[in-house]
LOLUMSE-397889 format. One record per residue (C-alpha): residue number from 0; x, y, z. Coordinates in steps of 0.2 Angstrom, whole numbers. Example, Ala and Ser with C-alpha at 12.3 -4.5 7.8 and 13.67 -1.06 7.14 Angstrom:
<recs>
<rec><i>0</i><east>62</east><north>-22</north><up>39</up></rec>
<rec><i>1</i><east>68</east><north>-5</north><up>36</up></rec>
</recs>
This chain:
<recs>
<rec><i>0</i><east>-64</east><north>-85</north><up>-20</up></rec>
<rec><i>1</i><east>-57</east><north>-83</north><up>-2</up></rec>
<rec><i>2</i><east>-62</east><north>-70</north><up>10</up></rec>
<rec><i>3</i><east>-44</east><north>-62</north><up>8</up></rec>
<rec><i>4</i><east>-46</east><north>-62</north><up>-11</up></rec>
<rec><i>5</i><east>-62</east><north>-53</north><up>-10</up></rec>
<rec><i>6</i><east>-54</east><north>-40</north><up>2</up></rec>
<rec><i>7</i><east>-40</east><north>-37</north><up>-10</up></rec>
<rec><i>8</i><east>-52</east><north>-30</north><up>-22</up></rec>
<rec><i>9</i><east>-54</east><north>-14</north><up>-13</up></rec>
<rec><i>10</i><east>-71</east><north>-6</north><up>-13</up></rec>
<rec><i>11</i><east>-72</east><north>12</north><up>-20</up></rec>
<rec><i>12</i><east>-87</east><north>24</north><up>-17</up></rec>
<rec><i>13</i><east>-92</east><north>34</north><up>-32</up></rec>
<rec><i>14</i><east>-103</east><north>49</north><up>-35</up></rec>
<rec><i>15</i><east>-104</east><north>50</north><up>-54</up></rec>
<rec><i>16</i><east>-115</east><north>55</north><up>-68</up></rec>
<rec><i>17</i><east>-125</east><north>39</north><up>-74</up></rec>
<rec><i>18</i><east>-116</east><north>38</north><up>-91</up></rec>
<rec><i>19</i><east>-99</east><north>38</north><up>-81</up></rec>
<rec><i>20</i><east>-103</east><north>23</north><up>-70</up></rec>
<rec><i>21</i><east>-101</east><north>9</north><up>-83</up></rec>
<rec><i>22</i><east>-84</east><north>16</north><up>-89</up></rec>
<rec><i>23</i><east>-78</east><north>17</north><up>-71</up></rec>
<rec><i>24</i><east>-84</east><north>-1</north><up>-68</up></rec>
<rec><i>25</i><east>-75</east><north>-7</north><up>-84</up></rec>
<rec><i>26</i><east>-59</east><north>3</north><up>-79</up></rec>
<rec><i>27</i><east>-59</east><north>-6</north><up>-62</up></rec>
<rec><i>28</i><east>-61</east><north>-24</north><up>-67</up></rec>
<rec><i>29</i><east>-49</east><north>-34</north><up>-57</up></rec>
<rec><i>30</i><east>-44</east><north>-20</north><up>-46</up></rec>
<rec><i>31</i><east>-59</east><north>-13</north><up>-37</up></rec>
<rec><i>32</i><east>-77</east><north>-15</north><up>-34</up></rec>
<rec><i>33</i><east>-87</east><north>2</north><up>-37</up></rec>
<rec><i>34</i><east>-101</east><north>6</north><up>-25</up></rec>
<rec><i>35</i><east>-111</east><north>20</north><up>-33</up></rec>
<rec><i>36</i><east>-120</east><north>33</north><up>-23</up></rec>
<rec><i>37</i><east>-132</east><north>46</north><up>-28</up></rec>
<rec><i>38</i><east>-125</east><north>61</north><up>-18</up></rec>
<rec><i>39</i><east>-110</east><north>67</north><up>-8</up></rec>
<rec><i>40</i><east>-122</east><north>65</north><up>7</up></rec>
<rec><i>41</i><east>-125</east><north>47</north><up>4</up></rec>
<rec><i>42</i><east>-106</east><north>44</north><up>1</up></rec>
<rec><i>43</i><east>-102</east><north>53</north><up>18</up></rec>
<rec><i>44</i><east>-115</east><north>42</north><up>27</up></rec>
<rec><i>45</i><east>-108</east><north>26</north><up>19</up></rec>
<rec><i>46</i><east>-90</east><north>31</north><up>25</up></rec>
<rec><i>47</i><east>-96</east><north>31</north><up>43</up></rec>
<rec><i>48</i><east>-101</east><north>13</north><up>42</up></rec>
<rec><i>49</i><east>-90</east><north>5</north><up>29</up></rec>
<rec><i>50</i><east>-72</east><north>4</north><up>26</up></rec>
<rec><i>51</i><east>-67</east><north>9</north><up>8</up></rec>
<rec><i>52</i><east>-51</east><north>13</north><up>-1</up></rec>
<rec><i>53</i><east>-56</east><north>28</north><up>-11</up></rec>
<rec><i>54</i><east>-70</east><north>40</north><up>-16</up></rec>
<rec><i>55</i><east>-72</east><north>45</north><up>-35</up></rec>
<rec><i>56</i><east>-82</east><north>61</north><up>-38</up></rec>
<rec><i>57</i><east>-87</east><north>68</north><up>-55</up></rec>
<rec><i>58</i><east>-83</east><north>86</north><up>-57</up></rec>
<rec><i>59</i><east>-101</east><north>88</north><up>-64</up></rec>
<rec><i>60</i><east>-108</east><north>83</north><up>-47</up></rec>
<rec><i>61</i><east>-100</east><north>98</north><up>-38</up></rec>
<rec><i>62</i><east>-112</east><north>112</north><up>-31</up></rec>
<rec><i>63</i><east>-112</east><north>123</north><up>-16</up></rec>
<rec><i>64</i><east>-120</east><north>110</north><up>-5</up></rec>
<rec><i>65</i><east>-109</east><north>96</north><up>-12</up></rec>
<rec><i>66</i><east>-94</east><north>108</north><up>-9</up></rec>
<rec><i>67</i><east>-98</east><north>109</north><up>10</up></rec>
<rec><i>68</i><east>-101</east><north>91</north><up>11</up></rec>
<rec><i>69</i><east>-85</east><north>86</north><up>1</up></rec>
<rec><i>70</i><east>-75</east><north>97</north><up>13</up></rec>
<rec><i>71</i><east>-82</east><north>88</north><up>28</up></rec>
<rec><i>72</i><east>-78</east><north>71</north><up>19</up></rec>
<rec><i>73</i><east>-60</east><north>76</north><up>15</up></rec>
<rec><i>74</i><east>-57</east><north>83</north><up>33</up></rec>
<rec><i>75</i><east>-65</east><north>69</north><up>43</up></rec>
<rec><i>76</i><east>-58</east><north>54</north><up>32</up></rec>
<rec><i>77</i><east>-40</east><north>60</north><up>28</up></rec>
<rec><i>78</i><east>-34</east><north>42</north><up>25</up></rec>
<rec><i>79</i><east>-47</east><north>39</north><up>11</up></rec>
<rec><i>80</i><east>-41</east><north>48</north><up>-5</up></rec>
<rec><i>81</i><east>-55</east><north>57</north><up>-14</up></rec>
<rec><i>82</i><east>-52</east><north>58</north><up>-33</up></rec>
<rec><i>83</i><east>-61</east><north>70</north><up>-44</up></rec>
<rec><i>84</i><east>-65</east><north>64</north><up>-62</up></rec>
<rec><i>85</i><east>-65</east><north>76</north><up>-76</up></rec>
<rec><i>86</i><east>-76</east><north>68</north><up>-90</up></rec>
<rec><i>87</i><east>-82</east><north>73</north><up>-107</up></rec>
<rec><i>88</i><east>-96</east><north>84</north><up>-101</up></rec>
<rec><i>89</i><east>-93</east><north>103</north><up>-101</up></rec>
<rec><i>90</i><east>-85</east><north>109</north><up>-84</up></rec>
<rec><i>91</i><east>-86</east><north>126</north><up>-77</up></rec>
<rec><i>92</i><east>-71</east><north>135</north><up>-69</up></rec>
<rec><i>93</i><east>-82</east><north>137</north><up>-53</up></rec>
<rec><i>94</i><east>-84</east><north>118</north><up>-51</up></rec>
<rec><i>95</i><east>-65</east><north>116</north><up>-52</up></rec>
<rec><i>96</i><east>-63</east><north>130</north><up>-39</up></rec>
<rec><i>97</i><east>-75</east><north>121</north><up>-28</up></rec>
<rec><i>98</i><east>-65</east><north>105</north><up>-28</up></rec>
<rec><i>99</i><east>-50</east><north>115</north><up>-22</up></rec>
<rec><i>100</i><east>-60</east><north>123</north><up>-9</up></rec>
<rec><i>101</i><east>-65</east><north>106</north><up>-3</up></rec>
<rec><i>102</i><east>-47</east><north>101</north><up>-1</up></rec>
<rec><i>103</i><east>-47</east><north>88</north><up>-16</up></rec>
<rec><i>104</i><east>-30</east><north>88</north><up>-23</up></rec>
<rec><i>105</i><east>-32</east><north>73</north><up>-35</up></rec>
<rec><i>106</i><east>-40</east><north>77</north><up>-52</up></rec>
<rec><i>107</i><east>-39</east><north>64</north><up>-66</up></rec>
<rec><i>108</i><east>-44</east><north>69</north><up>-84</up></rec>
<rec><i>109</i><east>-53</east><north>54</north><up>-91</up></rec>
<rec><i>110</i><east>-57</east><north>63</north><up>-108</up></rec>
<rec><i>111</i><east>-42</east><north>54</north><up>-115</up></rec>
<rec><i>112</i><east>-38</east><north>35</north><up>-113</up></rec>
<rec><i>113</i><east>-22</east><north>38</north><up>-103</up></rec>
<rec><i>114</i><east>-33</east><north>46</north><up>-90</up></rec>
<rec><i>115</i><east>-41</east><north>29</north><up>-86</up></rec>
<rec><i>116</i><east>-23</east><north>22</north><up>-84</up></rec>
<rec><i>117</i><east>-19</east><north>36</north><up>-72</up></rec>
<rec><i>118</i><east>-34</east><north>32</north><up>-62</up></rec>
<rec><i>119</i><east>-30</east><north>13</north><up>-61</up></rec>
<rec><i>120</i><east>-12</east><north>18</north><up>-55</up></rec>
<rec><i>121</i><east>-19</east><north>30</north><up>-42</up></rec>
<rec><i>122</i><east>-30</east><north>16</north><up>-35</up></rec>
<rec><i>123</i><east>-17</east><north>3</north><up>-37</up></rec>
<rec><i>124</i><east>-7</east><north>12</north><up>-23</up></rec>
<rec><i>125</i><east>-22</east><north>10</north><up>-12</up></rec>
<rec><i>126</i><east>-22</east><north>-9</north><up>-16</up></rec>
<rec><i>127</i><east>-4</east><north>-10</north><up>-10</up></rec>
<rec><i>128</i><east>-9</east><north>-1</north><up>7</up></rec>
<rec><i>129</i><east>-23</east><north>-14</north><up>8</up></rec>
<rec><i>130</i><east>-11</east><north>-29</north><up>6</up></rec>
<rec><i>131</i><east>1</east><north>-22</north><up>19</up></rec>
<rec><i>132</i><east>-14</east><north>-21</north><up>31</up></rec>
<rec><i>133</i><east>-19</east><north>-39</north><up>28</up></rec>
<rec><i>134</i><east>-1</east><north>-45</north><up>30</up></rec>
<rec><i>135</i><east>1</east><north>-37</north><up>47</up></rec>
<rec><i>136</i><east>-16</east><north>-44</north><up>52</up></rec>
<rec><i>137</i><east>-11</east><north>-61</north><up>46</up></rec>
<rec><i>138</i><east>5</east><north>-61</north><up>56</up></rec>
<rec><i>139</i><east>-3</east><north>-55</north><up>71</up></rec>
<rec><i>140</i><east>-16</east><north>-69</north><up>70</up></rec>
<rec><i>141</i><east>-2</east><north>-82</north><up>68</up></rec>
<rec><i>142</i><east>9</east><north>-75</north><up>82</up></rec>
<rec><i>143</i><east>-4</east><north>-69</north><up>95</up></rec>
<rec><i>144</i><east>4</east><north>-59</north><up>108</up></rec>
<rec><i>145</i><east>20</east><north>-50</north><up>102</up></rec>
<rec><i>146</i><east>33</east><north>-41</north><up>112</up></rec>
<rec><i>147</i><east>33</east><north>-22</north><up>109</up></rec>
<rec><i>148</i><east>49</east><north>-23</north><up>99</up></rec>
<rec><i>149</i><east>42</east><north>-37</north><up>88</up></rec>
<rec><i>150</i><east>27</east><north>-27</north><up>85</up></rec>
<rec><i>151</i><east>37</east><north>-12</north><up>80</up></rec>
<rec><i>152</i><east>48</east><north>-23</north><up>68</up></rec>
<rec><i>153</i><east>33</east><north>-29</north><up>58</up></rec>
<rec><i>154</i><east>25</east><north>-12</north><up>59</up></rec>
<rec><i>155</i><east>41</east><north>-4</north><up>51</up></rec>
<rec><i>156</i><east>39</east><north>-17</north><up>37</up></rec>
<rec><i>157</i><east>20</east><north>-15</north><up>34</up></rec>
<rec><i>158</i><east>13</east><north>1</north><up>42</up></rec>
<rec><i>159</i><east>24</east><north>16</north><up>40</up></rec>
<rec><i>160</i><east>19</east><north>28</north><up>26</up></rec>
<rec><i>161</i><east>36</east><north>28</north><up>19</up></rec>
<rec><i>162</i><east>40</east><north>10</north><up>14</up></rec>
<rec><i>163</i><east>58</east><north>5</north><up>17</up></rec>
<rec><i>164</i><east>68</east><north>-3</north><up>3</up></rec>
<rec><i>165</i><east>85</east><north>-7</north><up>12</up></rec>
<rec><i>166</i><east>90</east><north>-15</north><up>29</up></rec>
<rec><i>167</i><east>99</east><north>1</north><up>33</up></rec>
<rec><i>168</i><east>83</east><north>11</north><up>31</up></rec>
<rec><i>169</i><east>74</east><north>-2</north><up>41</up></rec>
<rec><i>170</i><east>86</east><north>-1</north><up>56</up></rec>
<rec><i>171</i><east>87</east><north>18</north><up>56</up></rec>
<rec><i>172</i><east>68</east><north>18</north><up>57</up></rec>
<rec><i>173</i><east>69</east><north>7</north><up>72</up></rec>
<rec><i>174</i><east>83</east><north>18</north><up>80</up></rec>
<rec><i>175</i><east>96</east><north>4</north><up>78</up></rec>
<rec><i>176</i><east>113</east><north>2</north><up>69</up></rec>
<rec><i>177</i><east>110</east><north>-11</north><up>54</up></rec>
<rec><i>178</i><east>123</east><north>-22</north><up>62</up></rec>
<rec><i>179</i><east>114</east><north>-22</north><up>79</up></rec>
<rec><i>180</i><east>97</east><north>-27</north><up>70</up></rec>
<rec><i>181</i><east>105</east><north>-41</north><up>60</up></rec>
<rec><i>182</i><east>115</east><north>-48</north><up>75</up></rec>
<rec><i>183</i><east>99</east><north>-48</north><up>86</up></rec>
<rec><i>184</i><east>90</east><north>-59</north><up>73</up></rec>
<rec><i>185</i><east>105</east><north>-70</north><up>71</up></rec>
<rec><i>186</i><east>106</east><north>-73</north><up>90</up></rec>
<rec><i>187</i><east>88</east><north>-77</north><up>90</up></rec>
<rec><i>188</i><east>91</east><north>-90</north><up>76</up></rec>
<rec><i>189</i><east>78</east><north>-80</north><up>65</up></rec>
<rec><i>190</i><east>80</east><north>-77</north><up>46</up></rec>
<rec><i>191</i><east>89</east><north>-61</north><up>42</up></rec>
<rec><i>192</i><east>79</east><north>-45</north><up>42</up></rec>
<rec><i>193</i><east>84</east><north>-43</north><up>24</up></rec>
<rec><i>194</i><east>73</east><north>-59</north><up>20</up></rec>
<rec><i>195</i><east>58</east><north>-52</north><up>29</up></rec>
<rec><i>196</i><east>60</east><north>-35</north><up>19</up></rec>
<rec><i>197</i><east>62</east><north>-45</north><up>3</up></rec>
<rec><i>198</i><east>46</east><north>-54</north><up>5</up></rec>
<rec><i>199</i><east>37</east><north>-38</north><up>10</up></rec>
<rec><i>200</i><east>42</east><north>-30</north><up>-6</up></rec>
<rec><i>201</i><east>37</east><north>-45</north><up>-17</up></rec>
<rec><i>202</i><east>20</east><north>-46</north><up>-8</up></rec>
<rec><i>203</i><east>16</east><north>-29</north><up>-15</up></rec>
<rec><i>204</i><east>23</east><north>-34</north><up>-32</up></rec>
<rec><i>205</i><east>11</east><north>-49</north><up>-32</up></rec>
<rec><i>206</i><east>-3</east><north>-38</north><up>-28</up></rec>
<rec><i>207</i><east>1</east><north>-26</north><up>-42</up></rec>
<rec><i>208</i><east>3</east><north>-40</north><up>-54</up></rec>
<rec><i>209</i><east>-15</east><north>-45</north><up>-51</up></rec>
<rec><i>210</i><east>-20</east><north>-30</north><up>-62</up></rec>
<rec><i>211</i><east>-16</east><north>-35</north><up>-80</up></rec>
<rec><i>212</i><east>-12</east><north>-17</north><up>-84</up></rec>
<rec><i>213</i><east>4</east><north>-18</north><up>-74</up></rec>
<rec><i>214</i><east>20</east><north>-23</north><up>-83</up></rec>
<rec><i>215</i><east>36</east><north>-29</north><up>-75</up></rec>
<rec><i>216</i><east>44</east><north>-12</north><up>-78</up></rec>
<rec><i>217</i><east>30</east><north>-3</north><up>-71</up></rec>
<rec><i>218</i><east>29</east><north>-13</north><up>-55</up></rec>
<rec><i>219</i><east>48</east><north>-12</north><up>-53</up></rec>
<rec><i>220</i><east>47</east><north>7</north><up>-54</up></rec>
<rec><i>221</i><east>32</east><north>8</north><up>-42</up></rec>
<rec><i>222</i><east>41</east><north>-2</north><up>-29</up></rec>
<rec><i>223</i><east>58</east><north>8</north><up>-31</up></rec>
<rec><i>224</i><east>69</east><north>-6</north><up>-38</up></rec>
<rec><i>225</i><east>83</east><north>2</north><up>-48</up></rec>
<rec><i>226</i><east>78</east><north>-7</north><up>-64</up></rec>
<rec><i>227</i><east>67</east><north>-21</north><up>-71</up></rec>
<rec><i>228</i><east>83</east><north>-31</north><up>-71</up></rec>
<rec><i>229</i><east>86</east><north>-28</north><up>-53</up></rec>
<rec><i>230</i><east>68</east><north>-33</north><up>-49</up></rec>
<rec><i>231</i><east>71</east><north>-49</north><up>-59</up></rec>
<rec><i>232</i><east>87</east><north>-53</north><up>-49</up></rec>
<rec><i>233</i><east>78</east><north>-50</north><up>-33</up></rec>
<rec><i>234</i><east>64</east><north>-63</north><up>-38</up></rec>
<rec><i>235</i><east>77</east><north>-76</north><up>-44</up></rec>
<rec><i>236</i><east>88</east><north>-74</north><up>-28</up></rec>
<rec><i>237</i><east>73</east><north>-76</north><up>-16</up></rec>
<rec><i>238</i><east>61</east><north>-88</north><up>-26</up></rec>
<rec><i>239</i><east>73</east><north>-96</north><up>-39</up></rec>
<rec><i>240</i><east>62</east><north>-91</north><up>-54</up></rec>
<rec><i>241</i><east>61</east><north>-77</north><up>-67</up></rec>
<rec><i>242</i><east>50</east><north>-61</north><up>-64</up></rec>
<rec><i>243</i><east>38</east><north>-68</north><up>-78</up></rec>
<rec><i>244</i><east>36</east><north>-85</north><up>-69</up></rec>
<rec><i>245</i><east>33</east><north>-75</north><up>-53</up></rec>
<rec><i>246</i><east>19</east><north>-65</north><up>-61</up></rec>
<rec><i>247</i><east>11</east><north>-81</north><up>-68</up></rec>
<rec><i>248</i><east>12</east><north>-91</north><up>-52</up></rec>
<rec><i>249</i><east>9</east><north>-79</north><up>-37</up></rec>
<rec><i>250</i><east>-6</east><north>-69</north><up>-31</up></rec>
<rec><i>251</i><east>-5</east><north>-58</north><up>-16</up></rec>
<rec><i>252</i><east>-14</east><north>-72</north><up>-7</up></rec>
<rec><i>253</i><east>-2</east><north>-86</north><up>-12</up></rec>
<rec><i>254</i><east>13</east><north>-76</north><up>-8</up></rec>
<rec><i>255</i><east>7</east><north>-71</north><up>9</up></rec>
<rec><i>256</i><east>4</east><north>-89</north><up>13</up></rec>
<rec><i>257</i><east>22</east><north>-92</north><up>7</up></rec>
<rec><i>258</i><east>28</east><north>-78</north><up>19</up></rec>
<rec><i>259</i><east>19</east><north>-86</north><up>33</up></rec>
<rec><i>260</i><east>25</east><north>-103</north><up>30</up></rec>
<rec><i>261</i><east>43</east><north>-98</north><up>27</up></rec>
<rec><i>262</i><east>46</east><north>-84</north><up>40</up></rec>
<rec><i>263</i><east>33</east><north>-84</north><up>53</up></rec>
<rec><i>264</i><east>26</east><north>-101</north><up>58</up></rec>
<rec><i>265</i><east>43</east><north>-110</north><up>60</up></rec>
<rec><i>266</i><east>49</east><north>-96</north><up>71</up></rec>
<rec><i>267</i><east>33</east><north>-92</north><up>82</up></rec>
<rec><i>268</i><east>42</east><north>-93</north><up>99</up></rec>
<rec><i>269</i><east>57</east><north>-83</north><up>93</up></rec>
<rec><i>270</i><east>47</east><north>-70</north><up>85</up></rec>
<rec><i>271</i><east>35</east><north>-68</north><up>100</up></rec>
<rec><i>272</i><east>51</east><north>-65</north><up>111</up></rec>
<rec><i>273</i><east>60</east><north>-54</north><up>99</up></rec>
<rec><i>274</i><east>68</east><north>-39</north><up>107</up></rec>
<rec><i>275</i><east>79</east><north>-31</north><up>94</up></rec>
<rec><i>276</i><east>78</east><north>-14</north><up>103</up></rec>
<rec><i>277</i><east>83</east><north>-21</north><up>120</up></rec>
<rec><i>278</i><east>100</east><north>-14</north><up>125</up></rec>
<rec><i>279</i><east>114</east><north>-23</north><up>134</up></rec>
<rec><i>280</i><east>124</east><north>-14</north><up>147</up></rec>
<rec><i>281</i><east>136</east><north>-2</north><up>139</up></rec>
<rec><i>282</i><east>127</east><north>-1</north><up>123</up></rec>
<rec><i>283</i><east>120</east><north>15</north><up>116</up></rec>
<rec><i>284</i><east>106</east><north>18</north><up>103</up></rec>
<rec><i>285</i><east>109</east><north>26</north><up>86</up></rec>
<rec><i>286</i><east>118</east><north>42</north><up>88</up></rec>
<rec><i>287</i><east>106</east><north>57</north><up>85</up></rec>
<rec><i>288</i><east>118</east><north>63</north><up>71</up></rec>
<rec><i>289</i><east>115</east><north>47</north><up>62</up></rec>
<rec><i>290</i><east>97</east><north>46</north><up>66</up></rec>
<rec><i>291</i><east>94</east><north>63</north><up>58</up></rec>
<rec><i>292</i><east>103</east><north>58</north><up>43</up></rec>
<rec><i>293</i><east>89</east><north>47</north><up>37</up></rec>
<rec><i>294</i><east>90</east><north>39</north><up>19</up></rec>
<rec><i>295</i><east>80</east><north>47</north><up>5</up></rec>
<rec><i>296</i><east>66</east><north>35</north><up>2</up></rec>
<rec><i>297</i><east>64</east><north>40</north><up>-15</up></rec>
<rec><i>298</i><east>81</east><north>34</north><up>-20</up></rec>
<rec><i>299</i><east>81</east><north>17</north><up>-29</up></rec>
<rec><i>300</i><east>90</east><north>2</north><up>-22</up></rec>
<rec><i>301</i><east>92</east><north>-16</north><up>-28</up></rec>
</recs>
């Protein structure tokens, strides 16, 4: 297994009851590696030295001291989601109140089978963030020094919290008209921005498909395609295969390699010099009235 493949199995810290640990390990098979800690204090110390994707805390482990330390953990590490697990053991109203006081907003009830499915779905979102980070790092390694505008383009694809689904949304994020963005890429003899965007979305799909619990319908929904059929058309247009064949053939690792081979390595010099935001004399940036009219990112697009 390669270094990247190990990194894609996102480590998760847990503070759980002993009988909850095996079930959490089983639920995370293929999605995350659980690192079990004995206390909130231990988890907090680990967070300061180790990068993790999430923290799972049993409601049963909540107490006054834990409440204070959990609040510190949530406050000091806002990018690491903390998820509370409500298990089969009796839970007091005070313990649930302490979770809220600590700032924990995600509670998963695993007393029913669908609770474990919900937990995997929550952590799968973190896996998508992880593959975005790895993709951006790989592109930076391939290209070395990037122009500020080139850096901004790739960050708009892989870093922004609201992921874009259309070239129009991507252009507006970069403070450009869509026609301007596309013409800059055309003049630089680069693949169209739409192609980079399509690969970015399929990279996230490949990561989600590594979890056997995700169906084609659930992945198309998570990535805001209008329907599974729309996702299938997207795959066929880009890769010439069905969604089922895509799922069987590609992991996030192999699709990232395909992205680098098709869209990055053959165009190193042009990407390094890319200036899609540079204005020629007489040109203006996107009008404020249009910039303020940003697309609703929750809308679904083909």
